[in-house]
Backbone bond lengths (Angstrom), bond angles and torsions (degrees), N, CA, C in turn:
res aa  C-N    CA-C-N  psi(-1)  N-CA   C-N-CA  omega(-1)  CA-C   N-CA-C  phi
1 R - - - 1.451 - - 1.532 111.40 -
2 A 1.332 117.02 -42.90 1.462 119.96 178.38 1.529 110.44 -59.40
3 R 1.325 116.64 -38.79 1.474 120.60 179.74 1.530 110.48 -63.79
4 L 1.334 117.56 -38.20 1.470 120.50 177.64 1.529 110.84 -63.91
5 H 1.314 116.59 -40.93 1.468 119.57 177.86 1.526 110.77 -67.55
6 E 1.320 116.89 -35.69 1.461 119.63 176.67 1.528 110.17 -62.78
7 R 1.320 116.24 -44.79 1.468 120.24 179.37 1.532 110.99 -65.33
8 A 1.322 116.45 -39.97 1.471 119.79 177.51 1.525 110.01 -63.75
9 G 1.331 117.13 -41.17 1.455 120.95 177.43 1.516 111.62 -62.66
10 E 1.310 116.63 -43.52 1.469 120.40 178.41 1.527 110.87 -62.63
11 W 1.321 115.68 -42.35 1.468 120.19 179.76 1.534 109.71 -63.30
12 L 1.325 116.87 -47.31 1.465 120.54 179.56 1.527 111.79 -62.95
13 A 1.320 116.70 -39.29 1.464 120.86 -177.88 1.526 111.66 -61.30
14 E 1.324 116.82 -26.81 1.465 121.39 179.54 1.526 112.59 -81.60
15 R 1.313 117.52 -9.90 1.459 121.77 -176.53 1.526 110.69 -97.12
16 A 1.305 115.14 128.03 1.470 119.33 176.05 1.524 108.52 -67.49
17 G 1.301 115.65 138.48 1.457 120.17 176.88 1.520 114.81 82.08
18 A 1.329 117.11 9.16 1.467 119.36 178.15 1.525 109.03 -64.21
19 A 1.316 116.64 136.97 1.468 121.28 180.00 1.527 109.33 -66.71
20 P 1.327 117.80 121.56 1.465 119.44 -177.35 1.530 113.33 -61.96
21 E 1.340 117.59 -31.15 1.467 118.21 178.99 1.529 111.70 -68.05
22 E 1.339 117.03 -32.86 1.455 120.63 176.44 1.527 110.13 -70.86
23 L 1.305 115.72 -42.06 1.459 121.02 176.65 1.531 110.02 -60.74
24 A 1.319 116.64 -45.05 1.467 121.30 179.31 1.519 111.42 -59.53
25 R 1.322 116.54 -41.86 1.472 120.15 179.78 1.525 110.66 -60.49
26 H 1.327 116.86 -43.95 1.471 119.64 179.50 1.523 111.44 -66.36
27 W 1.348 117.07 -42.52 1.466 118.76 178.83 1.531 110.22 -62.86
28 A 1.330 117.12 -40.88 1.466 120.26 179.79 1.524 111.13 -63.31
29 L 1.333 116.44 -44.68 1.470 119.75 -179.86 1.526 111.96 -70.35
30 A 1.339 116.31 -20.97 1.467 120.20 175.49 1.527 111.04 -82.45
31 G 1.350 116.44 -9.84 1.456 120.22 -179.04 1.516 113.33 84.37
32 D 1.324 117.28 15.87 1.463 121.95 -179.80 1.536 108.92 -97.97
33 A 1.326 115.17 80.80 1.462 121.15 -175.14 1.532 113.41 -59.85
34 P 1.337 120.14 -42.90 1.470 118.00 -179.11 1.535 113.23 -61.34
35 R 1.335 117.27 -44.35 1.466 118.95 179.67 1.523 110.92 -71.66
36 A 1.328 117.76 -34.64 1.466 120.35 177.32 1.527 109.93 -64.25
37 A 1.322 116.76 -44.08 1.467 120.60 179.96 1.523 111.05 -62.13
38 A 1.326 116.88 -43.29 1.469 120.28 179.28 1.528 110.72 -63.53
39 A 1.328 117.06 -41.37 1.466 120.52 -179.73 1.529 111.25 -70.22
40 Y 1.337 117.99 -39.63 1.469 120.01 176.14 1.535 110.07 -63.35
41 T 1.323 116.74 -38.02 1.467 120.36 177.66 1.519 110.30 -64.20
42 E 1.320 116.64 -45.08 1.469 119.90 177.63 1.527 110.88 -60.80
43 A 1.326 116.64 -42.00 1.466 120.67 178.72 1.530 110.65 -62.88
44 A 1.333 116.78 -41.17 1.466 120.89 179.25 1.524 110.71 -66.46
45 E 1.330 117.06 -40.90 1.467 120.47 178.31 1.524 110.66 -62.12
46 R 1.315 115.70 -40.96 1.466 119.42 178.22 1.524 110.36 -67.27
47 A 1.311 116.75 -42.51 1.459 120.90 -178.84 1.524 111.53 -62.72
48 V 1.318 117.75 -39.70 1.465 119.83 -178.98 1.530 110.77 -67.11
49 R 1.337 117.39 -26.16 1.467 120.71 178.68 1.523 112.66 -81.71
50 V 1.332 118.43 -32.05 1.462 120.25 -170.54 1.524 114.90 -117.65
51 S 1.315 118.37 -6.86 1.458 119.97 -172.38 1.517 111.82 -122.13
52 A 1.303 114.96 145.65 1.462 120.15 173.38 1.525 109.99 -96.28
53 D 1.323 117.11 5.07 1.460 121.48 -177.38 1.523 110.07 -87.09
54 A 1.324 115.31 87.99 1.459 120.90 -176.43 1.523 111.92 -61.71
55 A 1.318 117.56 -38.61 1.466 120.52 -178.11 1.523 110.96 -63.52
56 A 1.327 117.49 -42.91 1.462 120.81 179.62 1.527 110.80 -67.32
57 T 1.321 116.41 -41.48 1.467 120.20 178.68 1.524 110.44 -63.45
58 L 1.312 116.07 -45.08 1.456 120.91 179.19 1.529 111.03 -62.66
59 A 1.315 117.46 -39.69 1.468 121.02 178.93 1.529 111.11 -61.81
60 L 1.325 117.28 -41.35 1.469 120.46 178.01 1.527 110.59 -63.99
61 A 1.321 116.89 -44.68 1.468 120.31 179.33 1.525 110.68 -63.56
62 E 1.324 117.32 -40.58 1.466 120.78 179.73 1.533 111.04 -66.06
63 R 1.339 117.53 -37.33 1.469 119.98 176.01 1.514 110.49 -61.93
64 A 1.334 115.71 -43.64 1.463 119.74 178.35 1.528 110.25 -60.57
65 L 1.326 116.45 -46.76 1.458 120.37 -177.64 1.522 112.60 -63.66
66 A 1.323 117.13 -30.62 1.464 120.88 178.83 1.528 111.85 -70.04
67 L 1.324 117.18 -22.98 1.462 121.29 -175.10 1.523 114.83 -107.14
68 V 1.303 116.84 -24.71 1.465 121.33 -165.84 1.528 113.52 -75.72
69 Q 1.329 114.32 141.07 1.461 122.09 172.29 1.528 110.83 -117.50
70 D 1.326 116.64 -32.33 1.460 122.14 -177.57 1.529 110.00 -65.89
71 P 1.336 118.41 122.76 1.469 120.85 -176.52 1.533 113.73 -59.65
72 A 1.315 118.28 -38.49 1.470 120.36 -178.63 1.528 111.24 -67.50
73 V 1.326 116.99 -40.44 1.467 120.46 178.07 1.522 109.56 -69.48
74 R 1.321 116.86 -39.31 1.469 120.68 177.67 1.535 110.08 -61.04
75 F 1.326 116.83 -42.45 1.459 121.00 178.45 1.526 110.19 -60.11
76 R 1.337 117.41 -45.30 1.469 120.80 179.23 1.524 111.02 -61.14
77 A 1.332 117.14 -42.90 1.471 120.54 179.57 1.530 110.33 -64.81
78 L 1.319 116.56 -39.86 1.468 119.89 177.40 1.524 111.16 -66.15
79 A 1.331 117.38 -34.24 1.469 120.45 178.05 1.526 110.92 -64.77
80 V 1.330 116.80 -42.59 1.465 120.07 176.98 1.525 109.72 -64.23
81 R 1.316 116.39 -43.42 1.470 120.92 178.42 1.525 110.12 -59.49
82 D 1.341 116.51 -43.25 1.458 120.86 179.24 1.524 111.38 -60.83
83 S 1.317 117.07 -47.11 1.473 120.71 179.98 1.521 111.00 -60.31
84 T 1.309 115.93 -41.70 1.466 120.92 -178.45 1.525 110.82 -68.79
85 L 1.323 116.68 -45.38 1.467 120.29 179.21 1.523 111.26 -66.89
86 S 1.326 116.99 -34.19 1.454 120.49 177.29 1.526 110.52 -61.83
87 A 1.326 115.61 -47.42 1.468 120.41 179.28 1.525 111.54 -63.75
88 A 1.329 116.34 -34.72 1.464 120.79 -179.23 1.529 112.02 -80.83
89 G 1.335 117.10 -15.38 1.458 120.51 179.16 1.513 114.86 81.24
90 D 1.343 117.71 18.11 1.468 120.85 179.26 1.530 108.50 -87.51
91 R 1.320 116.04 81.53 1.462 121.79 -171.56 1.527 113.72 -67.86
92 Q 1.323 118.52 -33.81 1.471 119.97 -179.30 1.523 110.77 -65.45
93 K 1.323 117.07 -50.45 1.468 119.61 178.38 1.520 110.93 -65.61
94 Q 1.325 115.96 -35.58 1.455 120.01 178.34 1.533 109.98 -61.74
95 L 1.314 117.49 -44.82 1.461 121.44 179.67 1.529 111.18 -62.39
96 E 1.322 117.11 -42.13 1.467 120.68 177.71 1.528 110.31 -59.32
97 G 1.317 116.18 -43.06 1.457 120.22 178.40 1.515 112.86 -66.53
98 L 1.333 116.72 -38.61 1.469 120.77 177.83 1.522 111.26 -60.98
99 I 1.295 116.36 -41.73 1.469 120.42 178.70 1.523 109.65 -62.01
100 A 1.324 116.74 -44.25 1.472 120.54 177.88 1.525 111.00 -63.05
101 M 1.335 117.16 -40.35 1.464 120.66 178.34 1.526 111.22 -62.91
102 E 1.317 116.68 -43.39 1.461 120.26 -179.30 1.529 111.17 -62.68
103 M 1.321 116.57 -40.87 1.466 119.75 179.15 1.530 110.68 -66.28
104 L 1.317 116.91 -42.92 1.467 120.58 178.35 1.518 111.41 -65.24
105 A 1.316 116.93 -42.55 1.457 121.76 -176.07 1.521 111.60 -58.24
106 D 1.308 116.28 -35.46 1.462 119.52 179.73 1.521 112.05 -61.10
107 D 1.324 116.87 -26.56 1.462 121.12 -179.52 1.527 113.53 -96.12
108 I 1.335 117.60 -5.97 1.470 119.27 -174.65 1.522 111.82 -104.12
109 G 1.346 117.54 -59.03 1.456 117.68 -178.83 1.512 113.72 168.49
110 D 1.332 114.77 176.76 1.461 121.70 -175.98 1.524 113.07 -61.49
111 E 1.311 117.29 -39.90 1.472 120.45 -179.30 1.530 110.48 -59.99
112 Q 1.323 116.19 -44.67 1.463 120.47 -179.91 1.531 111.31 -71.40
113 R 1.324 117.47 -37.65 1.477 119.66 176.10 1.528 109.86 -61.95
114 T 1.337 115.84 -39.96 1.465 120.37 178.14 1.521 110.61 -62.88
115 E 1.334 116.20 -47.64 1.468 119.37 -179.50 1.524 111.12 -62.67
116 A 1.317 117.13 -42.86 1.469 120.02 -179.83 1.532 110.66 -62.55
117 A 1.331 116.97 -41.42 1.469 119.97 178.92 1.523 110.73 -66.87
118 W 1.340 117.47 -39.84 1.470 119.84 176.69 1.524 110.58 -62.26
119 R 1.339 116.62 -43.91 1.465 119.33 179.46 1.534 110.72 -63.04
120 R 1.320 117.11 -35.37 1.472 120.79 176.77 1.539 109.45 -66.05
121 C 1.321 116.51 -41.41 1.465 121.53 177.19 1.525 110.24 -59.83
122 Y 1.312 116.44 -48.57 1.456 121.03 -179.12 1.536 110.47 -62.18
123 F 1.336 116.47 -44.47 1.463 121.23 179.07 1.527 110.04 -58.92
124 A 1.323 116.46 -47.41 1.465 119.81 -179.51 1.527 110.55 -62.59
125 R 1.323 116.51 -39.40 1.471 119.69 179.82 1.520 111.07 -62.74
126 V 1.343 117.38 -46.94 1.477 119.19 -176.56 1.522 112.53 -75.59
127 T 1.331 117.21 -12.58 1.469 119.69 175.24 1.530 111.19 -103.05
128 S 1.345 115.50 16.36 1.468 123.07 175.15 1.521 113.85 62.84
129 D 1.312 117.08 29.96 1.460 122.18 175.18 1.524 107.59 -100.13
130 H 1.324 116.13 80.57 1.461 122.08 -175.10 1.527 112.25 -57.22
131 E 1.322 116.49 -49.87 1.470 120.07 -178.13 1.527 111.42 -63.15
132 G 1.323 116.80 -42.71 1.466 120.74 177.76 1.517 112.06 -63.29
133 A 1.329 115.75 -39.71 1.466 120.32 178.78 1.520 110.59 -65.81
134 L 1.298 116.28 -42.64 1.460 120.65 179.99 1.527 110.85 -63.94
135 A 1.311 117.22 -45.29 1.468 120.97 179.41 1.530 110.88 -63.89
136 A 1.326 116.99 -45.83 1.463 120.19 179.88 1.520 110.94 -66.51
137 G 1.330 116.75 -37.17 1.461 120.43 178.33 1.517 111.87 -64.81
138 R 1.320 116.85 -42.37 1.474 120.50 177.75 1.528 110.48 -63.83
139 K 1.315 115.96 -42.36 1.465 119.95 177.89 1.529 109.72 -62.55
140 A 1.325 116.68 -45.26 1.466 120.76 179.97 1.524 110.99 -61.38
141 L 1.306 116.47 -40.90 1.465 120.64 -179.94 1.525 110.98 -64.19
142 E 1.310 116.58 -42.98 1.470 120.13 177.11 1.530 110.64 -62.65
143 L 1.319 117.16 -42.52 1.464 120.70 178.11 1.527 111.35 -64.35
144 A 1.325 116.99 -38.64 1.469 120.61 178.26 1.525 110.60 -63.98
145 R 1.316 115.98 -40.18 1.475 119.39 177.37 1.522 110.61 -64.37
146 R 1.325 115.77 -43.35 1.468 120.18 179.31 1.529 110.57 -62.68
147 A 1.323 116.45 -38.70 1.468 121.37 179.70 1.526 112.17 -79.96
148 Q 1.329 116.06 -6.21 1.471 122.68 -176.58 1.528 110.67 54.92
149 S 1.325 114.64 45.65 1.457 121.41 -178.00 1.533 110.43 -106.73
150 A 1.314 115.42 97.85 1.468 120.17 178.39 1.528 110.69 -64.19
151 R 1.315 117.04 -35.02 1.466 120.69 179.54 1.522 110.54 -60.34
152 W 1.344 116.92 -49.58 1.457 119.60 -179.84 1.523 111.45 -68.14
153 A 1.329 117.02 -39.84 1.470 119.39 179.19 1.522 110.63 -58.86
154 S 1.328 116.48 -42.23 1.460 120.96 178.83 1.529 111.33 -63.62
155 T 1.310 116.51 -45.63 1.467 121.31 179.34 1.526 111.09 -61.02
156 I 1.313 115.83 -43.44 1.464 120.77 -177.89 1.529 110.83 -68.77
157 H 1.328 116.66 -42.73 1.469 119.68 176.63 1.531 110.21 -58.25
158 N 1.313 116.36 -41.47 1.467 120.41 178.86 1.530 110.73 -61.01
159 D 1.330 117.38 -47.24 1.460 119.66 -179.66 1.525 112.17 -65.53
160 L 1.313 116.91 -37.11 1.465 119.03 177.09 1.528 110.85 -66.38
161 A 1.334 117.09 -36.50 1.470 120.44 176.79 1.526 110.26 -64.27
162 V 1.323 116.81 -41.99 1.472 120.58 177.79 1.523 109.72 -63.17
163 L 1.324 115.87 -42.22 1.461 120.61 178.51 1.532 110.30 -58.11
164 M 1.307 116.68 -47.13 1.464 120.54 -179.46 1.539 110.76 -65.26
165 A 1.311 116.40 -39.89 1.470 119.89 179.30 1.523 110.78 -65.68
166 D 1.335 116.96 -38.28 1.462 120.96 179.09 1.524 111.60 -63.99
167 E 1.319 115.07 -33.74 1.466 119.81 -177.77 1.522 112.00 -84.24
168 G 1.345 115.69 -10.12 1.461 118.79 177.97 1.467 110.14 88.36
């Protein structure tokens, strides 16, 4: 049976537009945890962009996290989880995930360190921790400059502007 799911997963993987959650299910039933985790992460990333169903998005991210070993894929799954928990207002779980993201980011690269610092800035801002948001935002901005990431620098500048506007 596992071999049939592996073959189904391989067949689906070759098809453009294959639903990542379906692909993930086949990889999981085939016992291929790394590919299942990557597909569940992709499904969660897609769900967070197109769906208002936080529970379904969170479930996909949690499935990925239960299977994943690859640090970069784990970071992506945690990022989706963070976005979903942020929207839902579950600050305790969000903080736990942020800590995990920060630890992983240190082992992956500047882009991930920048994203983790930006997410920390945003978290501090929405939890009314002005000083924490400012410190995390400055750190994120420095990391974005080091990574030469105009996209992140722009995002961080925007959040810092909102922070300043909120404080008057």
